N, C-alpha and C positions, 0 to 999 in steps of 0.2 A: 650344701645342700647339707641335711640337717644328718647327723649321727645316730642311730640308735646305741641304748645302753650297753647290745651286746656286743657291739662291734669295737668296743673299747676294754682297755687292759691296763692292769696297775701300771704305775711307774719305778722306776729305784728312788730310791734317796740322791744320788746323782743327779739323778735326772731333773726332780725336783729342784735343786740348788742349781741348776742351769737356769731353769723356767725361771726360779726368784731373781736369780743374778741379772737375767736380761729385763724383767721388768721394775726393778728398781734403779730409779734414774740416779742415783749416786754409783751406780759401779761405773768403773774406769774403763774409758775405751781400750786399752790395753789387756783388759781381763777377756775380751769377745776373742783377740785376735790369738792369744793362748790356747783360747779352745776350740781353734781350727788346726785340723790335721789335715795337711797338704802334701802331696808328693808327684811328682812325671818323672813318665821315660821318653828318650826321644827315640823314634825309629826310624831307622833308614834302611833304605832310600823313602820307603812312602810304606803306610798301613793299609790292611784291606779293610773298609771301613764295616762292612757286612762281617765278618769275622769278631772283629771287636765288638759290632752290637751283639749280635748272639751271644758273644762269653758275657758280655753286660747283663744282658735278659736273664741270662741262668742265673749268677750270681745272685740279681735283686730277687728273683724268685728264691733263690733256696736260701738266702738269708734274710729275713722279712724286718731286722734291726735297719736294714739300707732301706724299707719304704716305709719306717716310722716317722709321725707326725705327732705334736701333741694337739689336742683340744679339750675345752672345760664338759665336763660331763653335765646334766639336768641341775646338778644340787652345786654346781662352779669347781667343784675339783679339780685338777688338771689330769687327765689321763692318755694313754698312749693307743693312737689310733694307725690302725697298719691296712692299707689299702691295698687290694690286687695287684695293681701296677704302681709303676714308678711314675711319680707325677709329672718327669719330662723327660726318661730315657736317656739315653748316650746323646749329648748334646755335640754338633760336628761344627767347628768356624774355619770357614778357609780365610787363611790371612794373604800368602802368595810369600814372595821372596822378599825378605831384609837383610840389612846387615847385621853383624853380629850382636852391637849393642844395642839396636832395639829389637832383635829376638830376645835377649835376654829380659830386655824390660819389660816387653808383652805380655811373657811367660809368668816372670815375678809380679805385675802387676795383676794380673789373672788371679793367679794363687790366691793373693790375699785379698781379695775383695771378700767383706764379711759373710758371714752366714748366719742371720737371725735364726733362732731356735724355735721361733714360734711362725714366721712367716715363709722362710725359703724352705725348699727340699734340704734334709739335712746328709744327705750323701748325694755327691755330685761327680758325672766322669764327664772330661770335654776333650774330645779329640781335634788338636788343632794342626792346621796343616798349613806348613810354611814352603812350599814347592819344592824346589831341587834339596834344601834343606832337609826335610822329612819330616815325621810327624811328630807332635808332642803328644803324649797320653797324658792327660792332668788329672787326678783325683784329688777330690774334696772332700771332706767330711766335718761335721762339729762333733766333739769330744762326746756329747751326749748319746751317741749311736756308737762309736768308735772308739777305740783305744790302740794302742800300742803293738799289743800281739794280734788285735785283730786287722790291724793295716798291714802287718808282716801276712799273717795268714789269706789276706783279699789277695796281697800280689800274686804269692802263691797261686790261689785256684784261680783269676785270673789267666795265667799266663798258662795252667795246665788245661784251662778249658780250650783257650786259644787254641792249644797244641792238640785236643782231641785224647788228653791226657785222663785217666780215671783220677775222682776224688774220691777217697778213701776215710776220710773223716765223715761222722754224721755231723750235719748241722744242727744248733741248738739254737729254737726259736726265741724269741724275747721273752714269751708267757713260762715258758720251761723255765728261762734262765731265772727271774721272778721267783716262780715256784720254789727252785732249787736253794736262792737267797737266803728266802724266809726260812725256809728249813733249817740250812746253816745257821745262822742270824742266833735259831730257838737250841740249838744242838750245844750243850754241856753249859748250858748258860749261866747257871750257878758258878760254875768253876770260872766260866771267863769273869762273870762279876768279881767275883774272889781275887782272881790274880791281877786286874787291872786296877783294882783299890789299894792292893798293897804295892804296886809299882808306881802309881800316881799320885795319890790321894796321901795325904793332904797336898794341896797345890798351894805355893808358896807365893810370895809378892813379885817374883821375875828377876832377873837381871837388869841395872841399868846401864841401859845400854841400847841404841837405837833413838825411836822416839821418846822414852822414857828418860834418857837423859835429857833428853831438849825441851823435857817437860810438857810435851805435847801426848794428848789420850791416843789409847791403839786405835788402827781403823781395821774395820774386814778386810779377809784377805781379797774379794771383788773390787774394794772401793781402794785400795792401795793404786795411786798413778804412776809410780815410778818402784817395779821392784827392783831391788840391789839384786844382780845375779852374778853368778861365776859360770859363765860360758865357754867352752873351746879355748881354753886357755893353755892347755897341754898339745904339745906339738908328737907327730907320731912317737916318736923316737922317747920322749918320756911319757907315754901312755903303756909302751913297751915294758920299761922300766918301772913304773907303776904295777904292772901288771905281773912281772917278776916277781918282784917282791911282795905283792898281795899271796901270790901262789906260794911262795917261801914259808909263809906266815899260813896258811891252807886258809886263807880268808879271801872272800871274793871283791873285786875293786871297789865297788860300792862299799863295804866295809870298811877297805882302808880311807876312803873319800869322808865317809860319815865320821868315823873318830876324827881325822884331821881337822875338818870342818866345826865340828862341837868342841874339840880341844883348842882350838884357836879363839874361838869365842869366849871358851872359859876365862884364858888369858886377858882376853880385851875386857872382860865384865869384873875380873878377879873372882870369879865362883868356882867352887867345884861341882857343882849339879846344874844340869841344863837339859830343859825340856824341847827337845828336838823330834818333831813331826815329818814322817817320812810316807810313801804310797804304795802300797804291796799290791800286785797285780795277783792273776788267777794264779793258785796252786795246786788246785783240784782237776786231774785229766779228765773228769766230766767234761769240764768247759772247755775242751781243745777244738772245738766245732764250735765255738760260740766268737763271733768277731764285734759284738756290742761290747760297752765298754762295763769292765769289772774291774773294781778294785776299792781298795779297803783303806781308809787314812788311819795311820796308827803313831800313836807318841810313844818317843824314848826317853826316858831319865837317864842322860848321861851320866856318870857320877866317875871323875877319875880321881886318881889318888897321884899326886904329883912324882914320889919315889918309883911310880912304877916307869916301864920302858914303853916306847910307842906300843913295840909288840904287842906285850900285857895289855896294854888297854886296847890295842885293835881286838885281839883274841877275846876277850870279854865285852866288848861291843858285838863280834860277831854272833857269840852266846848270847846274849839279850835279845838282838835283831830276832835270831832263828827261834826263840821263846816265845818273844811276841807274836811272831806269823802263828805259832801253834795256838794262839788265843783268840783266831781272829776267823770268821768276821766277828765284830761285835760294833754297837751302834752307840757306844758311852764318849768316843773321840768327837762326834759332830750333832747338831742340833742344839736339842734341850739334853743329850746325854749326861749322865754325871760326872764325866772329866770335863764336858765340853762348859757343863753348869758351873763348874770350881773356877775353872779359869776365867771365865766371866765375872765371877764375885769378887777375883782379884783383878779385876780391869786388864786383864791381859787375852792373846787371841792364842790358841792353838796352832794356827799357822805362820806365826810370828818367825820360827826358825825348820827351813825346810828343806830335806835333802834328797831329788827325786831323780832317776834316769827316765826322761821321756820317751824313749823309744825300747823296745822289748829284744834287750840281747839275748836273751836264750832262745826265743825264738827265730831270732834272725841267724843264730849261728846253727841252729836245725834245721834249716831252709835252705837247700841246696840252691834253687832257683832264686830265693831271695837276695843270696851272695852272688850271685851270676847277676842281676838286674840290681844290684845295690848302687847305681851310680844316679842320684833320683836329685829332685829338688824341693826343697820346702821353707 
């Protein structure tokens, strides 16, 4: 069916990147898997399907980002289309009794089915009925319409709705978010331009590490087939030790990890300066009711002084991270922005080194329902 221009809305820069990556034949399959957000809850002895259906319907009507899809306008530009109804609604699948191994395999296989950012519903919820074992409520979404904060908010609102509890936060629509983002990008623009130019320009040749050391050209982020990742390396006791150390420094665990990562890379490359990217989530309380993807890319120039203690390095890094966040959002780090362009002229990639926490730790800590229901699948 045709869509009139008045039914279409602007897309964000992040969404444009998702569409471009989907349409680029060189994009690695692993990139699309990283853009899939998924979690599940086991409900015993069973779930009342009608109550979950009502909760699902209320949520997708409340948050139009969950109904969003992408279509081309008459000029060929990609735009956001928000239909009145969700394209599939809550899906119910009856599987029946299975053994433990088959149960885990079925849930994981279903969770990992790719979501095509153009052809598929970008938000999906499936009630999987496993007989006497109970039911699994599986939620899947493309990162184009949901982020870590939004996932925590959705879990909280879903179960509040299921339990007939009030939803106190006003939902923010996709169009409201786009308008707010555009306003924030223009705010104090000359100050932000000056700050980032001082921090990051000029861009040098880059460290002799990774592909450069092997004599290979850089590869754009979505096209990287094998990303070297450091995931889940610390056990609970090590994380507790890290949190204690970060607290003693009056820094976040993220700051300590960022500092350690950058410092080790400086050692490996035998340099004292390294550009490391990170992703900054929402910082304005106005967006507390927005479930869609809201993040900004930020590049931090880590500068180490070998005579400094690790504590001094972490404190200095924390100050730089906080100051950088105060000068966001800013488009210069991405696309044809001034910093991104300077990296490209040096045959470098902005995202060569990235430190990122994919889940919203702060939002999770502030949500008692999220903590209660924290045992999920991803």
